[in-house]
VEXTORRO-993766 format. One record per residue (C-alpha): residue number from 1; x, y, z. Coordinates in steps of 0.2 Angstrom, whole numbers. Example, Ala and Ser with C-alpha at 12.3 -4.5 7.8 and 13.67 -1.06 7.14 Angstrom:
<pt><num>1</num><c1>62</c1><c2>-22</c2><c3>39</c3></pt>
<pt><num>2</num><c1>68</c1><c2>-5</c2><c3>36</c3></pt>
END
This chain:
<pt><num>1</num><c1>0</c1><c2>0</c2><c3>-1</c3></pt>
<pt><num>2</num><c1>3</c1><c2>18</c2><c3>-4</c3></pt>
<pt><num>3</num><c1>3</c1><c2>22</c2><c3>15</c3></pt>
<pt><num>4</num><c1>10</c1><c2>10</c2><c3>29</c3></pt>
<pt><num>5</num><c1>-6</c1><c2>4</c2><c3>42</c3></pt>
<pt><num>6</num><c1>2</c1><c2>5</c2><c3>57</c3></pt>
<pt><num>7</num><c1>19</c1><c2>16</c2><c3>63</c3></pt>
<pt><num>8</num><c1>28</c1><c2>15</c2><c3>79</c3></pt>
<pt><num>9</num><c1>28</c1><c2>37</c2><c3>80</c3></pt>
<pt><num>10</num><c1>18</c1><c2>47</c2><c3>68</c3></pt>
<pt><num>11</num><c1>17</c1><c2>64</c2><c3>71</c3></pt>
<pt><num>12</num><c1>4</c1><c2>76</c2><c3>64</c3></pt>
<pt><num>13</num><c1>7</c1><c2>92</c2><c3>56</c3></pt>
<pt><num>14</num><c1>21</c1><c2>96</c2><c3>47</c3></pt>
<pt><num>15</num><c1>29</c1><c2>113</c2><c3>52</c3></pt>
<pt><num>16</num><c1>45</c1><c2>116</c2><c3>64</c3></pt>
<pt><num>17</num><c1>39</c1><c2>108</c2><c3>78</c3></pt>
<pt><num>18</num><c1>33</c1><c2>93</c2><c3>70</c3></pt>
<pt><num>19</num><c1>54</c1><c2>93</c2><c3>62</c3></pt>
<pt><num>20</num><c1>59</c1><c2>95</c2><c3>76</c3></pt>
<pt><num>21</num><c1>52</c1><c2>79</c2><c3>85</c3></pt>
<pt><num>22</num><c1>56</c1><c2>69</c2><c3>72</c3></pt>
<pt><num>23</num><c1>74</c1><c2>73</c2><c3>73</c3></pt>
<pt><num>24</num><c1>74</c1><c2>70</c2><c3>93</c3></pt>
<pt><num>25</num><c1>66</c1><c2>54</c2><c3>92</c3></pt>
<pt><num>26</num><c1>81</c1><c2>48</c2><c3>81</c3></pt>
<pt><num>27</num><c1>93</c1><c2>56</c2><c3>88</c3></pt>
<pt><num>28</num><c1>87</c1><c2>46</c2><c3>104</c3></pt>
<pt><num>29</num><c1>82</c1><c2>29</c2><c3>94</c3></pt>
<pt><num>30</num><c1>92</c1><c2>28</c2><c3>79</c3></pt>
<pt><num>31</num><c1>79</c1><c2>14</c2><c3>71</c3></pt>
<pt><num>32</num><c1>64</c1><c2>21</c2><c3>76</c3></pt>
<pt><num>33</num><c1>49</c1><c2>25</c2><c3>62</c3></pt>
<pt><num>34</num><c1>43</c1><c2>42</c2><c3>58</c3></pt>
<pt><num>35</num><c1>30</c1><c2>48</c2><c3>48</c3></pt>
<pt><num>36</num><c1>24</c1><c2>65</c2><c3>49</c3></pt>
<pt><num>37</num><c1>5</c1><c2>69</c2><c3>38</c3></pt>
<pt><num>38</num><c1>6</c1><c2>87</c2><c3>34</c3></pt>
<pt><num>39</num><c1>-5</c1><c2>96</c2><c3>26</c3></pt>
<pt><num>40</num><c1>3</c1><c2>109</c2><c3>17</c3></pt>
<pt><num>41</num><c1>12</c1><c2>103</c2><c3>-1</c3></pt>
<pt><num>42</num><c1>29</c1><c2>106</c2><c3>5</c3></pt>
<pt><num>43</num><c1>41</c1><c2>97</c2><c3>15</c3></pt>
<pt><num>44</num><c1>45</c1><c2>104</c2><c3>34</c3></pt>
<pt><num>45</num><c1>52</c1><c2>121</c2><c3>30</c3></pt>
<pt><num>46</num><c1>57</c1><c2>138</c2><c3>41</c3></pt>
<pt><num>47</num><c1>43</c1><c2>152</c2><c3>41</c3></pt>
<pt><num>48</num><c1>54</c1><c2>166</c2><c3>46</c3></pt>
<pt><num>49</num><c1>61</c1><c2>168</c2><c3>32</c3></pt>
<pt><num>50</num><c1>47</c1><c2>171</c2><c3>25</c3></pt>
<pt><num>51</num><c1>47</c1><c2>187</c2><c3>30</c3></pt>
<pt><num>52</num><c1>63</c1><c2>191</c2><c3>31</c3></pt>
<pt><num>53</num><c1>79</c1><c2>188</c2><c3>21</c3></pt>
<pt><num>54</num><c1>70</c1><c2>180</c2><c3>6</c3></pt>
<pt><num>55</num><c1>64</c1><c2>196</c2><c3>2</c3></pt>
<pt><num>56</num><c1>81</c1><c2>205</c2><c3>5</c3></pt>
<pt><num>57</num><c1>89</c1><c2>194</c2><c3>-11</c3></pt>
<pt><num>58</num><c1>97</c1><c2>199</c2><c3>-23</c3></pt>
<pt><num>59</num><c1>92</c1><c2>184</c2><c3>-36</c3></pt>
<pt><num>60</num><c1>77</c1><c2>187</c2><c3>-46</c3></pt>
<pt><num>61</num><c1>73</c1><c2>167</c2><c3>-46</c3></pt>
<pt><num>62</num><c1>72</c1><c2>169</c2><c3>-27</c3></pt>
<pt><num>63</num><c1>53</c1><c2>163</c2><c3>-27</c3></pt>
<pt><num>64</num><c1>56</c1><c2>146</c2><c3>-35</c3></pt>
<pt><num>65</num><c1>75</c1><c2>145</c2><c3>-27</c3></pt>
<pt><num>66</num><c1>69</c1><c2>149</c2><c3>-10</c3></pt>
<pt><num>67</num><c1>87</c1><c2>150</c2><c3>-5</c3></pt>
<pt><num>68</num><c1>93</c1><c2>164</c2><c3>8</c3></pt>
<pt><num>69</num><c1>108</c1><c2>172</c2><c3>15</c3></pt>
<pt><num>70</num><c1>110</c1><c2>167</c2><c3>35</c3></pt>
<pt><num>71</num><c1>116</c1><c2>180</c2><c3>46</c3></pt>
<pt><num>72</num><c1>135</c1><c2>173</c2><c3>44</c3></pt>
<pt><num>73</num><c1>133</c1><c2>176</c2><c3>26</c3></pt>
<pt><num>74</num><c1>131</c1><c2>157</c2><c3>22</c3></pt>
<pt><num>75</num><c1>118</c1><c2>152</c2><c3>8</c3></pt>
<pt><num>76</num><c1>104</c1><c2>137</c2><c3>15</c3></pt>
<pt><num>77</num><c1>88</c1><c2>135</c2><c3>8</c3></pt>
<pt><num>78</num><c1>72</c1><c2>138</c2><c3>19</c3></pt>
<pt><num>79</num><c1>69</c1><c2>116</c2><c3>20</c3></pt>
<pt><num>80</num><c1>75</c1><c2>107</c2><c3>34</c3></pt>
<pt><num>81</num><c1>80</c1><c2>95</c2><c3>25</c3></pt>
<pt><num>82</num><c1>81</c1><c2>90</c2><c3>8</c3></pt>
<pt><num>83</num><c1>70</c1><c2>78</c2><c3>-1</c3></pt>
<pt><num>84</num><c1>82</c1><c2>65</c2><c3>1</c3></pt>
<pt><num>85</num><c1>85</c1><c2>65</c2><c3>17</c3></pt>
<pt><num>86</num><c1>68</c1><c2>58</c2><c3>20</c3></pt>
<pt><num>87</num><c1>62</c1><c2>41</c2><c3>17</c3></pt>
<pt><num>88</num><c1>47</c1><c2>35</c2><c3>5</c3></pt>
<pt><num>89</num><c1>33</c1><c2>35</c2><c3>13</c3></pt>
<pt><num>90</num><c1>29</c1><c2>15</c2><c3>6</c3></pt>
<pt><num>91</num><c1>44</c1><c2>8</c2><c3>11</c3></pt>
<pt><num>92</num><c1>43</c1><c2>19</c2><c3>30</c3></pt>
<pt><num>93</num><c1>42</c1><c2>-1</c2><c3>38</c3></pt>
<pt><num>94</num><c1>55</c1><c2>-9</c2><c3>28</c3></pt>
<pt><num>95</num><c1>69</c1><c2>3</c2><c3>28</c3></pt>
<pt><num>96</num><c1>82</c1><c2>-7</c2><c3>38</c3></pt>
<pt><num>97</num><c1>86</c1><c2>8</c2><c3>49</c3></pt>
<pt><num>98</num><c1>69</c1><c2>16</c2><c3>51</c3></pt>
<pt><num>99</num><c1>70</c1><c2>35</c2><c3>45</c3></pt>
<pt><num>100</num><c1>58</c1><c2>50</c2><c3>44</c3></pt>
<pt><num>101</num><c1>46</c1><c2>51</c2><c3>30</c3></pt>
<pt><num>102</num><c1>34</c1><c2>64</c2><c3>26</c3></pt>
<pt><num>103</num><c1>14</c1><c2>62</c2><c3>17</c3></pt>
<pt><num>104</num><c1>12</c1><c2>78</c2><c3>10</c3></pt>
<pt><num>105</num><c1>-4</c1><c2>88</c2><c3>7</c3></pt>
<pt><num>106</num><c1>-14</c1><c2>76</c2><c3>18</c3></pt>
<pt><num>107</num><c1>-27</c1><c2>82</c2><c3>35</c3></pt>
<pt><num>108</num><c1>-28</c1><c2>69</c2><c3>48</c3></pt>
<pt><num>109</num><c1>-49</c1><c2>72</c2><c3>51</c3></pt>
<pt><num>110</num><c1>-51</c1><c2>59</c2><c3>63</c3></pt>
<pt><num>111</num><c1>-44</c1><c2>51</c2><c3>77</c3></pt>
<pt><num>112</num><c1>-49</c1><c2>36</c2><c3>88</c3></pt>
<pt><num>113</num><c1>-39</c1><c2>39</c2><c3>108</c3></pt>
<pt><num>114</num><c1>-44</c1><c2>21</c2><c3>115</c3></pt>
<pt><num>115</num><c1>-37</c1><c2>12</c2><c3>98</c3></pt>
<pt><num>116</num><c1>-24</c1><c2>23</c2><c3>93</c3></pt>
<pt><num>117</num><c1>-30</c1><c2>26</c2><c3>76</c3></pt>
<pt><num>118</num><c1>-30</c1><c2>41</c2><c3>64</c3></pt>
<pt><num>119</num><c1>-42</c1><c2>43</c2><c3>50</c3></pt>
<pt><num>120</num><c1>-36</c1><c2>55</c2><c3>35</c3></pt>
<pt><num>121</num><c1>-50</c1><c2>65</c2><c3>24</c3></pt>
<pt><num>122</num><c1>-46</c1><c2>51</c2><c3>8</c3></pt>
<pt><num>123</num><c1>-52</c1><c2>37</c2><c3>22</c3></pt>
<pt><num>124</num><c1>-35</c1><c2>30</c2><c3>24</c3></pt>
<pt><num>125</num><c1>-33</c1><c2>25</c2><c3>43</c3></pt>
<pt><num>126</num><c1>-16</c1><c2>23</c2><c3>51</c3></pt>
<pt><num>127</num><c1>-13</c1><c2>14</c2><c3>68</c3></pt>
<pt><num>128</num><c1>1</c1><c2>21</c2><c3>80</c3></pt>
<pt><num>129</num><c1>12</c1><c2>17</c2><c3>96</c3></pt>
<pt><num>130</num><c1>14</c1><c2>35</c2><c3>98</c3></pt>
<pt><num>131</num><c1>9</c1><c2>51</c2><c3>90</c3></pt>
<pt><num>132</num><c1>12</c1><c2>71</c2><c3>94</c3></pt>
<pt><num>133</num><c1>-2</c1><c2>83</c2><c3>88</c3></pt>
<pt><num>134</num><c1>9</c1><c2>98</c2><c3>80</c3></pt>
<pt><num>135</num><c1>-5</c1><c2>105</c2><c3>68</c3></pt>
<pt><num>136</num><c1>0</c1><c2>125</c2><c3>71</c3></pt>
<pt><num>137</num><c1>-12</c1><c2>139</c2><c3>70</c3></pt>
<pt><num>138</num><c1>-19</c1><c2>146</c2><c3>54</c3></pt>
<pt><num>139</num><c1>-20</c1><c2>166</c2><c3>53</c3></pt>
<pt><num>140</num><c1>-35</c1><c2>174</c2><c3>58</c3></pt>
<pt><num>141</num><c1>-44</c1><c2>188</c2><c3>49</c3></pt>
<pt><num>142</num><c1>-53</c1><c2>203</c2><c3>54</c3></pt>
<pt><num>143</num><c1>-71</c1><c2>201</c2><c3>56</c3></pt>
<pt><num>144</num><c1>-72</c1><c2>219</c2><c3>49</c3></pt>
<pt><num>145</num><c1>-63</c1><c2>212</c2><c3>32</c3></pt>
<pt><num>146</num><c1>-73</c1><c2>196</c2><c3>35</c3></pt>
<pt><num>147</num><c1>-89</c1><c2>206</c2><c3>31</c3></pt>
<pt><num>148</num><c1>-83</c1><c2>218</c2><c3>17</c3></pt>
<pt><num>149</num><c1>-87</c1><c2>203</c2><c3>5</c3></pt>
<pt><num>150</num><c1>-78</c1><c2>196</c2><c3>-10</c3></pt>
<pt><num>151</num><c1>-70</c1><c2>209</c2><c3>-17</c3></pt>
<pt><num>152</num><c1>-60</c1><c2>215</c2><c3>-5</c3></pt>
<pt><num>153</num><c1>-55</c1><c2>196</c2><c3>1</c3></pt>
<pt><num>154</num><c1>-48</c1><c2>195</c2><c3>-15</c3></pt>
<pt><num>155</num><c1>-34</c1><c2>208</c2><c3>-14</c3></pt>
<pt><num>156</num><c1>-32</c1><c2>203</c2><c3>3</c3></pt>
<pt><num>157</num><c1>-16</c1><c2>191</c2><c3>10</c3></pt>
<pt><num>158</num><c1>-16</c1><c2>180</c2><c3>27</c3></pt>
<pt><num>159</num><c1>1</c1><c2>177</c2><c3>27</c3></pt>
<pt><num>160</num><c1>9</c1><c2>161</c2><c3>30</c3></pt>
<pt><num>161</num><c1>15</c1><c2>150</c2><c3>18</c3></pt>
<pt><num>162</num><c1>27</c1><c2>147</c2><c3>5</c3></pt>
<pt><num>163</num><c1>14</c1><c2>148</c2><c3>-8</c3></pt>
<pt><num>164</num><c1>8</c1><c2>167</c2><c3>0</c3></pt>
<pt><num>165</num><c1>26</c1><c2>170</c2><c3>0</c3></pt>
<pt><num>166</num><c1>25</c1><c2>169</c2><c3>-20</c3></pt>
<pt><num>167</num><c1>8</c1><c2>179</c2><c3>-21</c3></pt>
<pt><num>168</num><c1>14</c1><c2>195</c2><c3>-10</c3></pt>
<pt><num>169</num><c1>31</c1><c2>194</c2><c3>-21</c3></pt>
<pt><num>170</num><c1>22</c1><c2>195</c2><c3>-36</c3></pt>
<pt><num>171</num><c1>10</c1><c2>206</c2><c3>-31</c3></pt>
<pt><num>172</num><c1>22</c1><c2>219</c2><c3>-21</c3></pt>
<pt><num>173</num><c1>28</c1><c2>222</c2><c3>-42</c3></pt>
<pt><num>174</num><c1>10</c1><c2>224</c2><c3>-49</c3></pt>
<pt><num>175</num><c1>3</c1><c2>236</c2><c3>-35</c3></pt>
<pt><num>176</num><c1>5</c1><c2>253</c2><c3>-32</c3></pt>
<pt><num>177</num><c1>0</c1><c2>252</c2><c3>-13</c3></pt>
<pt><num>178</num><c1>1</c1><c2>240</c2><c3>0</c3></pt>
<pt><num>179</num><c1>-8</c1><c2>242</c2><c3>16</c3></pt>
<pt><num>180</num><c1>-1</c1><c2>230</c2><c3>31</c3></pt>
<pt><num>181</num><c1>-15</c1><c2>228</c2><c3>47</c3></pt>
<pt><num>182</num><c1>-2</c1><c2>222</c2><c3>61</c3></pt>
<pt><num>183</num><c1>7</c1><c2>230</c2><c3>71</c3></pt>
<pt><num>184</num><c1>16</c1><c2>213</c2><c3>81</c3></pt>
<pt><num>185</num><c1>32</c1><c2>205</c2><c3>72</c3></pt>
<pt><num>186</num><c1>25</c1><c2>199</c2><c3>57</c3></pt>
<pt><num>187</num><c1>18</c1><c2>212</c2><c3>53</c3></pt>
<pt><num>188</num><c1>33</c1><c2>223</c2><c3>55</c3></pt>
<pt><num>189</num><c1>46</c1><c2>211</c2><c3>47</c3></pt>
<pt><num>190</num><c1>36</c1><c2>213</c2><c3>32</c3></pt>
<pt><num>191</num><c1>31</c1><c2>231</c2><c3>32</c3></pt>
<pt><num>192</num><c1>51</c1><c2>234</c2><c3>33</c3></pt>
<pt><num>193</num><c1>54</c1><c2>220</c2><c3>20</c3></pt>
<pt><num>194</num><c1>41</c1><c2>230</c2><c3>8</c3></pt>
<pt><num>195</num><c1>49</c1><c2>246</c2><c3>14</c3></pt>
<pt><num>196</num><c1>66</c1><c2>240</c2><c3>9</c3></pt>
<pt><num>197</num><c1>57</c1><c2>238</c2><c3>-9</c3></pt>
<pt><num>198</num><c1>47</c1><c2>253</c2><c3>-10</c3></pt>
<pt><num>199</num><c1>62</c1><c2>264</c2><c3>-11</c3></pt>
<pt><num>200</num><c1>65</c1><c2>257</c2><c3>-30</c3></pt>
<pt><num>201</num><c1>49</c1><c2>253</c2><c3>-35</c3></pt>
<pt><num>202</num><c1>41</c1><c2>267</c2><c3>-30</c3></pt>
<pt><num>203</num><c1>29</c1><c2>255</c2><c3>-21</c3></pt>
<pt><num>204</num><c1>19</c1><c2>265</c2><c3>-4</c3></pt>
<pt><num>205</num><c1>18</c1><c2>254</c2><c3>10</c3></pt>
<pt><num>206</num><c1>8</c1><c2>258</c2><c3>24</c3></pt>
<pt><num>207</num><c1>3</c1><c2>249</c2><c3>43</c3></pt>
<pt><num>208</num><c1>-7</c1><c2>250</c2><c3>53</c3></pt>
<pt><num>209</num><c1>-13</c1><c2>244</c2><c3>69</c3></pt>
<pt><num>210</num><c1>-23</c1><c2>251</c2><c3>84</c3></pt>
<pt><num>211</num><c1>-5</c1><c2>249</c2><c3>99</c3></pt>
<pt><num>212</num><c1>3</c1><c2>266</c2><c3>102</c3></pt>
<pt><num>213</num><c1>18</c1><c2>258</c2><c3>93</c3></pt>
<pt><num>214</num><c1>28</c1><c2>243</c2><c3>83</c3></pt>
<pt><num>215</num><c1>28</c1><c2>230</c2><c3>95</c3></pt>
<pt><num>216</num><c1>17</c1><c2>238</c2><c3>105</c3></pt>
<pt><num>217</num><c1>12</c1><c2>224</c2><c3>116</c3></pt>
<pt><num>218</num><c1>28</c1><c2>215</c2><c3>120</c3></pt>
<pt><num>219</num><c1>39</c1><c2>228</c2><c3>120</c3></pt>
<pt><num>220</num><c1>42</c1><c2>243</c2><c3>134</c3></pt>
<pt><num>221</num><c1>34</c1><c2>260</c2><c3>127</c3></pt>
<pt><num>222</num><c1>54</c1><c2>267</c2><c3>123</c3></pt>
<pt><num>223</num><c1>56</c1><c2>253</c2><c3>115</c3></pt>
<pt><num>224</num><c1>41</c1><c2>251</c2><c3>105</c3></pt>
<pt><num>225</num><c1>45</c1><c2>272</c2><c3>97</c3></pt>
<pt><num>226</num><c1>62</c1><c2>269</c2><c3>92</c3></pt>
<pt><num>227</num><c1>55</c1><c2>254</c2><c3>82</c3></pt>
<pt><num>228</num><c1>42</c1><c2>263</c2><c3>75</c3></pt>
<pt><num>229</num><c1>55</c1><c2>275</c2><c3>70</c3></pt>
<pt><num>230</num><c1>65</c1><c2>260</c2><c3>64</c3></pt>
<pt><num>231</num><c1>52</c1><c2>255</c2><c3>53</c3></pt>
<pt><num>232</num><c1>47</c1><c2>274</c2><c3>45</c3></pt>
<pt><num>233</num><c1>65</c1><c2>277</c2><c3>41</c3></pt>
<pt><num>234</num><c1>62</c1><c2>257</c2><c3>30</c3></pt>
<pt><num>235</num><c1>49</c1><c2>270</c2><c3>21</c3></pt>
<pt><num>236</num><c1>33</c1><c2>262</c2><c3>27</c3></pt>
<pt><num>237</num><c1>20</c1><c2>276</c2><c3>32</c3></pt>
<pt><num>238</num><c1>17</c1><c2>271</c2><c3>47</c3></pt>
<pt><num>239</num><c1>2</c1><c2>274</c2><c3>60</c3></pt>
<pt><num>240</num><c1>-3</c1><c2>267</c2><c3>77</c3></pt>
<pt><num>241</num><c1>-19</c1><c2>270</c2><c3>85</c3></pt>
<pt><num>242</num><c1>-28</c1><c2>264</c2><c3>71</c3></pt>
<pt><num>243</num><c1>-45</c1><c2>254</c2><c3>72</c3></pt>
<pt><num>244</num><c1>-52</c1><c2>246</c2><c3>57</c3></pt>
<pt><num>245</num><c1>-70</c1><c2>250</c2><c3>56</c3></pt>
<pt><num>246</num><c1>-73</c1><c2>245</c2><c3>36</c3></pt>
<pt><num>247</num><c1>-64</c1><c2>240</c2><c3>20</c3></pt>
<pt><num>248</num><c1>-75</c1><c2>244</c2><c3>6</c3></pt>
<pt><num>249</num><c1>-70</c1><c2>243</c2><c3>-15</c3></pt>
<pt><num>250</num><c1>-71</c1><c2>260</c2><c3>-22</c3></pt>
<pt><num>251</num><c1>-66</c1><c2>261</c2><c3>-41</c3></pt>
<pt><num>252</num><c1>-52</c1><c2>249</c2><c3>-42</c3></pt>
<pt><num>253</num><c1>-44</c1><c2>252</c2><c3>-26</c3></pt>
<pt><num>254</num><c1>-48</c1><c2>248</c2><c3>-6</c3></pt>
<pt><num>255</num><c1>-52</c1><c2>259</c2><c3>3</c3></pt>
<pt><num>256</num><c1>-48</c1><c2>256</c2><c3>24</c3></pt>
<pt><num>257</num><c1>-62</c1><c2>266</c2><c3>34</c3></pt>
<pt><num>258</num><c1>-55</c1><c2>269</c2><c3>53</c3></pt>
<pt><num>259</num><c1>-64</c1><c2>274</c2><c3>69</c3></pt>
<pt><num>260</num><c1>-58</c1><c2>289</c2><c3>71</c3></pt>
<pt><num>261</num><c1>-62</c1><c2>294</c2><c3>53</c3></pt>
<pt><num>262</num><c1>-46</c1><c2>293</c2><c3>45</c3></pt>
<pt><num>263</num><c1>-47</c1><c2>286</c2><c3>29</c3></pt>
<pt><num>264</num><c1>-33</c1><c2>274</c2><c3>19</c3></pt>
<pt><num>265</num><c1>-32</c1><c2>271</c2><c3>3</c3></pt>
<pt><num>266</num><c1>-22</c1><c2>256</c2><c3>-4</c3></pt>
<pt><num>267</num><c1>-22</c1><c2>242</c2><c3>-18</c3></pt>
<pt><num>268</num><c1>-20</c1><c2>228</c2><c3>-7</c3></pt>
<pt><num>269</num><c1>-22</c1><c2>221</c2><c3>11</c3></pt>
<pt><num>270</num><c1>-11</c1><c2>211</c2><c3>21</c3></pt>
<pt><num>271</num><c1>-19</c1><c2>206</c2><c3>38</c3></pt>
<pt><num>272</num><c1>-4</c1><c2>201</c2><c3>50</c3></pt>
<pt><num>273</num><c1>-17</c1><c2>199</c2><c3>67</c3></pt>
<pt><num>274</num><c1>-11</c1><c2>183</c2><c3>75</c3></pt>
<pt><num>275</num><c1>-15</c1><c2>165</c2><c3>76</c3></pt>
<pt><num>276</num><c1>-29</c1><c2>153</c2><c3>79</c3></pt>
<pt><num>277</num><c1>-24</c1><c2>137</c2><c3>86</c3></pt>
<pt><num>278</num><c1>-30</c1><c2>123</c2><c3>73</c3></pt>
<pt><num>279</num><c1>-39</c1><c2>111</c2><c3>85</c3></pt>
<pt><num>280</num><c1>-55</c1><c2>105</c2><c3>75</c3></pt>
<pt><num>281</num><c1>-44</c1><c2>87</c2><c3>79</c3></pt>
<pt><num>282</num><c1>-51</c1><c2>90</c2><c3>97</c3></pt>
<pt><num>283</num><c1>-68</c1><c2>85</c2><c3>97</c3></pt>
<pt><num>284</num><c1>-65</c1><c2>68</c2><c3>88</c3></pt>
<pt><num>285</num><c1>-52</c1><c2>61</c2><c3>99</c3></pt>
<pt><num>286</num><c1>-62</c1><c2>72</c2><c3>116</c3></pt>
<pt><num>287</num><c1>-47</c1><c2>80</c2><c3>120</c3></pt>
<pt><num>288</num><c1>-49</c1><c2>97</c2><c3>132</c3></pt>
<pt><num>289</num><c1>-46</c1><c2>112</c2><c3>124</c3></pt>
<pt><num>290</num><c1>-41</c1><c2>129</c2><c3>135</c3></pt>
<pt><num>291</num><c1>-55</c1><c2>141</c2><c3>135</c3></pt>
<pt><num>292</num><c1>-41</c1><c2>156</c2><c3>139</c3></pt>
<pt><num>293</num><c1>-31</c1><c2>152</c2><c3>127</c3></pt>
<pt><num>294</num><c1>-38</c1><c2>141</c2><c3>114</c3></pt>
<pt><num>295</num><c1>-25</c1><c2>126</c2><c3>114</c3></pt>
<pt><num>296</num><c1>-26</c1><c2>108</c2><c3>117</c3></pt>
<pt><num>297</num><c1>-24</c1><c2>105</c2><c3>138</c3></pt>
<pt><num>298</num><c1>-10</c1><c2>94</c2><c3>142</c3></pt>
<pt><num>299</num><c1>-1</c1><c2>86</c2><c3>159</c3></pt>
<pt><num>300</num><c1>16</c1><c2>92</c2><c3>164</c3></pt>
<pt><num>301</num><c1>21</c1><c2>80</c2><c3>153</c3></pt>
<pt><num>302</num><c1>14</c1><c2>87</c2><c3>137</c3></pt>
<pt><num>303</num><c1>3</c1><c2>72</c2><c3>138</c3></pt>
<pt><num>304</num><c1>-16</c1><c2>75</c2><c3>134</c3></pt>
<pt><num>305</num><c1>-21</c1><c2>58</c2><c3>131</c3></pt>
<pt><num>306</num><c1>-11</c1><c2>40</c2><c3>134</c3></pt>
<pt><num>307</num><c1>2</c1><c2>37</c2><c3>117</c3></pt>
<pt><num>308</num><c1>-6</c1><c2>57</c2><c3>113</c3></pt>
<pt><num>309</num><c1>8</c1><c2>72</c2><c3>117</c3></pt>
<pt><num>310</num><c1>6</c1><c2>89</c2><c3>110</c3></pt>
END
């Protein structure tokens, strides 16, 4: 069969946490057989360069190569490991020294906690000895944008994946104005990355957020102010204390109305307003979700049930 019916270690999710877990399991148990099931069509990769280093590359083909220069000047790919590092999924039960296999573009939709079995969206069942749920989060949207209808949402990027980098990179070459909503890490990084482009391309980059300054939720005020100055120097029009009331299409432009009456006209919006934990599996697995923080509830060993860790 294409997919093994049983694996000793099953990791649900194909991000940094799952890759790190696979590496640690193999380090402690060199013969371990580990299967990663990922909704993402790509092998496990780093997300931070998508909003930082990749934008500063001189390579015109960067959206294809996905290679960047590290702080030490060495070049590397955003993928943690090349395809040759992984074992083909169908060979996982048979390879002599075990290994890590990745099942890409597949979603686990049901967990039978007592039977130690998961079910994929295509009906395939896989049993496991030990399971890790590392399903990460999905980017949040703003209610004001969700209410705004299709025309607005077609000109919206919720930035998270390789595809989002590729599409925003292309958009940044085609439009005159991009507005980033959100003043945290991601919003501020993207603002700087696009601001750098703005100088050479005549692109207008606006960043707006409700706090008094960039990173206002995590930095003390004096550092937040310093950061905002830095972002402005990168060519970004930073608008603090801005709460979005509504977004509409006017002619061929987007109009963002703020609570205080100000209006911002732009061509494309990037919403960087945080993540929503992916906890759909909790229902079928009967796992508890924390009502305050939204994540899976676990014990001190990060265990949610016997044989299931989060």
